[in-house]
N, C-alpha and C positions, 0 to 999 in steps of 0.2 A: 290929371297924368299928362306931363307933356307929352308930345308928338314930336320922333324925333326922324329924319331923312335915313332911310335904308341906307346902310354901310357896312363896310367890311374893309377886314386889313388881313393879307396873306404874307406869312411870313417863312420864306424860303431860304434854307442854309444847307450851303452845299459842304462847306466844312468850316472846322471852327475859326477861324479867320475870314470865312470868305463874307464878301460884301451880301447885304442883304436889300429888297424891295418890297414894296408897298404897293398895292393898288386899290384905288376907291372904288365906289361905285361908279363914277364918272370917267373913270377909264386914266385916270393923271396918276403917273407913277411919282410916289413920294418914298422918302428913306423909313424903312421900316424898324419900329422901335427895339431898343437894344434889351435881350431878355437874356444873355447868356450869364449874369451876374458878375459881369467883370468891372460894371459901371458902379457898384454898392446895392444894385437891387437885390432882394429880398431873397430871388432863387439865386441859390449859391451853388448847386452843382447839376449839371444838366444829368440825363440817365446816362448810363454806361452800356455799351451794347448797342443790340439792334433795339432803337426806339419803338413803343408801342404806342401812337398817339391814340387816345381818350377824347369823345366827343361830349358833351355834357350843353345843356340849356336851361338859363334860369337869370334871377335879377342880382345884377353886382351890387352890393353895398360894402359900408366901409366895416374892415376886420379891427382887431386888436393889434396885428402887425403889419398886417396886409389886405388889400382888398378880397373880398371873397364873392361865391357865386353861389345862391343856392337856388337848388334846383324845385321844380314841382312837386318831386317827392322827397323835398325835405334833405336831402343831403348837402352837406358843405361842401366846397373847395375852394384853399386859396389861391389866390392869383399872382403872377408876377407879371406885370403889365407895361414894366417900364413907360415909354411914354406913348403908348396906344392911347387912341383918342375915344377910350370908353372909361366909363366911372360909376359913380353909386348912382340907382336910379334905372341904367339901362337895362333892357332884355335882352341878351345874346345866346348866340350860339357860338359855343367856345370847343375848338379843336387844337389839342397839345400835347407833350410829353409831360409825364409826370416825374418830377424832381427827386433824385436820388438822396439830396439833402437841402434844409432849407430852414432860416429862422422862424417861417409861419407854422403858428403851430394849430390852426384851425381846421378842422375838419379833416376829411379822409386823405388828402396831401396837397402838395403843389404843383399847379399846371403852369406850364411856360408856352404861351400860345405859339401853334403854328397858323391857326388862321381863327379870326373873330368875326362874327356877323351879325348885325342887329337883327332881329326877328320880332313878331307879333306875339305878345304874351297870350297866355291863356284867357277865355271870357271871364272868367272870375278876377283876373289880374288887372285885365284892359278895361273893365268899364263895372267898377263895383255896384251902380245901382242895378243892374242885370242881376247880380246874386242876390238882390231882394234887401241889402242893407242888414241881413240878419246875420250874426256871426252863431257860427254852427257850434252848440254844445250838448254835453250828455243828454239833457231835457229834451231839446229839440230832437234829435235825432233817434230817442227811444221810443219803440213803441211798432205798431203794425203799419206796412206801406202797399201802395198798390199805384202801380202805372197810371198817369192821371187820363180819361179819355172816358167818351162813350160807354165802353164796355169795363169802365174799372166796378168791381167787386170786392167790398172789403171783408165779406164771407171766406173769399179766398184771397188773399193778401200775396203782393209776389216776394216779400221777404219780412221778416222781422228783426230790429235791433235791440238787444238786450245789453244790460249794463251790468256788471259786478265789481266789486272792489278791486280784481285783478283787472279787467280790460273790457272794452264795448263792443261788440261782435254782432256781426249781419249773419242772420240766420235764413237759408231760403236755398233753392235749387241754382246753384251756380254750373253753366258749362264746363265742361274741362277743369272742373275743383271739386274740391269736398263740398260739405254741404254747411260751411262757416267760413267767415273771412274777420281778420279783425280791422276795426273800424278805430281810423287814428285822427283827430281831432287838435291837430298843432298849427302852424303857420299854414302849412298845404293840406286841409282835409281831404282824407282819402280812404278808400276801402284796400288793403294793403294785402293782394294776391300773393299767392306762393311763386318763388320764380320755378321756371323762367316768365312766369307772367306777369304782365305791366300793372301795376297799382292804377287805380281807378278813380280821378279826382271828382270830389263831391262839393256842392254849392247850396245855398238856401236858394229858392225862389220865391218869389212872392213872401208871403206872411207866414205860410206856412207847408211850402213844398220844398222837396228836397231833389237836385239833377245829380244824377249820376252820368258822369261823363266819359268819352273813349282817353285812352291814354295820352297824356300831354308830352307827344312825340311824335317824329315824324315816318318812324321807322312802319315797316307794312303791320299791320294791325289786322286780327281774325277776329272780329268782333266776339263778345262775351256775352251771354245771355245769362240774365236774372229773374228767375220767376217765368213770366210769360214777356218780359220786355228783353229786347236785342240792344243793348247799348251800342249805339252806331251813329256816324255824322256829327249833329251839335248834342248828342247824348240825348236821356230820358226824363221827364219830370215825373216824380211820382207824390202823392198826398196821403196823408198819416189818416188812416183810419182811427175814428174816433172810441 
């Protein structure tokens, strides 16, 4: 994966006809991209009334009509990038307003930027080798798991993952949560916790390990305990019991 220098774009809108400016990480002021939809860009109508900025992070890719951003939780947003210097493959934190109307049909809505900043992606995205190079499947995750370490005891697993035609579910003692949570195995594998708790990304480690990571967000995080293990820092690696 290519390494890109840190950069950001900040869009300041004073009125519909006001000029805008953009400052990169080197402090040089340049013209900000035109994203009000008057230049034929996909975002046609800015929000009415008081704007409510939304901040999301994820990787940009090509969509059907417009660029899209996919978050670590699997949410998809269409983007009105105008002439912003970001594109497919970039991992960014995107703050902007949700458009009232747009020709972009994918995802939860279309965002027009106020600020775009390149950030470091999650470990599983940054270094696929670190994730063991093993794709998570139902067969891989199903079973009993215990936190790796000298005190690991398969007679007392930290959790079990079971599967049925309806769902794949983690069963165990989860702090501030009931004793089960949905396991999602799509582009961004994760443990889907009930709101307002953030989902926990998961990835393979080595040939037979499963890492549960802290949420992929910079927001304040109150560590979650699963069984005997507290999910914090760089996460916890579990091994499957035979």
